[in-house]
N, C-alpha and C positions, 0 to 999 in steps of 0.2 A: 472411473480413471486410474488406471495402473501407475503406482508410483515406485520408482526404482532408486537406489540409493548409492548405486556404484555402476561401472562399466562391467558387462560381462558378455561373453560371445553370444550371439543370435538372440539378445533380449526380445527385439521383433524382427519379423521377416521382412517388413520394409517400412520405410517412415517418410514423412516430411517433417522436417526439423527446423526448430526456431531456437536460436542460441542468444544469450541475454541474461543479465542480472535480473531484469524486470522490476526493480524497487518502484511500486507505485501501481504498475499494470496501467498507464495512462493510455492518451488516445495515441499516440505514436506506438507504444508497444502492441496496441490493439491493431494497429495498420500490420505489423509483423504477424499477429495470428490471423489476421484477415488472408494474407498471402497463403500461410501455411494451410489453412484450412482449403483454400483454393487448389493448391498443390496437391493434397490429399485426394481430392476429388479426381483431379486430372490422372494421377499416379494409381489410386486405388491403394493408397498407403494410409498409415495410422498418423494422425497429427500429433507430434511430440515435441515437448520443450526440454532443453538442456539449460539448467539454471543452477543457483546455489543456495544453500541455507543460511549462509551468512555473507557478509558485504566483502567481496575482495579488498577494497581499499582499508578495511578495517585489520586486514592481515598484512597488508603490503607496507604498513607503516606510514601511510600517507594521512591525508587529514581524515580523522573520525567521523564515520557517517552514521546520523540516525535515520532507522529506515521508516519508512512511510507507512508500512504494511507489514503483518505478521506474516511468517510462513504459511500458516493457515489460512490468512486470507488470500494470500497470492494463490494457493493451490484452489481454494473456491473460485477465484476469478479465472483462472484458466480454465476450470471446467466449465465455466459459464460461457466462455469464448470458442468452446467446442474442442479443446484439448484433451486428447483420450489417453496420453501417455505422459509422465515427466520423469526425467532423470534429475533428481535432487541431491546434488555434491555438496559436501563441504568443501569450501575452498582453504587450501592450505599453502605453505611457501613452497613445498614440493611440487603442487600443481603448478604454480607460477614460474617454477623452473623447467617445466615440462617443454619439450621442443613442440611447437606447432604442428610438425609432421607426426610425431607421435600421437598427438590429441585427436588429431583426424583419423588417425589409423583405428584408436580406439572407438570413436564413433562411428565409422564405416563398420567394423568387425561386429559391434553390438548391435546397431541399428539399422544397418543396411540402407542409409537414406537415398530416396531418389530425389529429394529436394533439401536443402540448406537454406534458410532465410535469416539475416541478420541485420540490425540497423547499420547504418552508414558509419558510426563512429564505434562499433564493438570489435574488440580485439581479444585474441586469445594466445595462449602460448608464451615461452620467454621471448622477452624483449619485445611483446606484442605483435610479434609477427605474424600471426595468425589474424586476417582480414577479410573483407570480400574479394579483393585482388588475389589474394592467398589461395581462397576456395576456389577461384575460376581457373585458376592455374592448374588445380590438382582434379577438376572435375574429369579428364581422360582416365585418371587412375582408378577412380571409384564409381563413376558412373552417374554421378547427382548433378541436378541442376542446381545453380548458385542464383540467390535472388539478394540484392541490397535495398533496404527500404531507406529511401531520402528523407531527410528531415522534415517533421511535420510543423507548419508555423500556422501561430494562431494569433490574431491579433499585435502582429508584429513583433513576436518572440517564437523562437524555435522551443518547441516543447521538450522538457528534459525532466527527469526526478530532481536534479539540483535545483532548478528554478522553482519547481511546486515545493521543494522545502522551505526556500527562501520566501515564497509567498505565503506559507503557513505561518512562518515564524514573523512576518508581518502583519498578520492578520487578514491578508486579503483572500479569504476563504471563496468569495465569488469566483475570482479567476482561477483559483486553484482547483475548484470543482469542475470548471469548464474543462480544464486542461485533463484531469482526472477521466473525465467522462461519467461522472458519477459524485454524489457526496460523500467529502472526506469524513472518515469516522476513526473512534477508537474503541476499543473493545477490552473487557475483562470482567473479573468477579466484582459483585457489588458487596462492599465491605462497610462495618459499621463506622461511622465518623462521629464528630463531636455532638451531633443529634440538636445542633443549635437552630437549625432550619425550622425545624417542627414548632420551636418555641415562639416563632416570630410569624407563625402563619404561612410558611414556605417551606415544608419538607422537602429533602431531595434524596436522591441516591448517591452513593459516592463510588465512585471506580478506582480500582487499584489498576494502575497501567504498568503491562509489561515492560522490562529493562531494554533500552536501546529502540524505543518506539519514539516517533517525534509527535508531540503534541502542539496545537497551533498557540499563536500567541496568547499570554494570559489577557483575559477579558470575559466579556459577557456576550452570548451566540443565541440565535434563534436556531432551532434543529429539532430533532425528535430521537426517540430511542426506543430499540426493539429489544422487547424483555418477554420471556416466557411466551413466544410467539405471537405476541402482540405488538402494535407500534402507538406511541403516544408523543404527541406534539409537546415541546419542552423548551425551557428556559436554563441554558447551560452555563456554568460559571468555571472557568479554566484560571487557576492561579494558587495563590498562598493563603487565602482566607484571611487577609490581613487585619478584618475590622475584629473578628472573635481571635481566637487562639492561631497566631501566625503558624504555617507549617513548612518546614525547609522543603519538602517534597511538593511537587506539583499536584494539586488535587483537582480532581474533574468531577464537578457536580452538578446534578441535572433535577430541576424542578418539574415533574411530569403533570401536565393538565388532564383533569378528570381522571385521577388516578389514586388507589388508596391501597393497594397491596401489600403484603409482607414478603418482599423479594432479596431479604438478606441472603448473600452466597450464592446467588444465581448468577448466573452469563449474562450481560448486558453489550449491545453496541450503540453508541452514542453518535450520531449524525450531526455535521454543524452545516448550517445552510447560509446564515448571515450574521456578519460582525455587528453587535449593538453600540458595545463601547468598551473602553479598556478599563483592567481592574483598578479598583479605587478603594484606600482606606476611608470609610466613613467616621464622622465626630461621635457618632451617638448610634445607638440601635433603632431608634426612631427615622433617623435619616436613612440607614440601610433599608428599613422597610419600605420607606417612599420609593426609595430609587428601584427596589426590586419589584413594587408595585408597577412603576412607569414601564419598566424592563418588558414586564409579563405581559402588559397592555398592548406595547408595540409587537412583542412576538404573538400574540393572539392575532393581530390584524394583519399579519403576513400571509401570503397565500404560499402553502407549501406543498410541493408533490411528493408524498408521502408513501 
């Protein structure tokens, strides 16, 4: 997959373009990619995405957004869904004030689109003037075909990144995963923790999360961990470790079943499949051990597609 960080003349000979922020790359976004792939086969063009390395709302001074996935994960998923080229732009106030006509001209001169696909609620350019109607109006000027993807409804809800963020903060991991079309995950480097888990028979790996990324609601989850090329079923705790040394930062700890390797400073990805219970401070270490044992028994009993 080719990655560009700015528009330049003739980056691609011809393309089928998707426009969007694509935080989460959820099932509605995947409909956009399906259309782009279909159009690329129709026109013999390169399937391409134009997106941002930062969230526009965090630049425009609106409500601050925590991202569902990292830029690296976003690129990984783009490639998985068949995208062959990405224009990954940094969103700035200057870009926000750029007229939609100028933005479209840059796209046309750089990517020579045979088609442009976007979601029903995506807009671009100053005053958010650029949208599906705007693109259709300018088709004769640049010779592309416009496709606007309608809302995707799932279990009575319109799928959106904002709804998925809400579900994650509520601990509704099951519905969030269905809307993502995959199991929600966080990833990062394994760091040394307080090492209290091994003293009570439940050693854990501790993950340092990148800034600006969402974590699910504090609590205990069933899931699995990918580390060093292997996948292990796991009991996962998200929170402040209240029974031992309270941590101001959110800590993600995972107890991996049938695992005994030293993986400090390795990269790991932790996947969440089922919410078990909310985080709780226990009155004693024995009470904590008893509850962890119950949690692990529950999790081991669940069927998981790993």
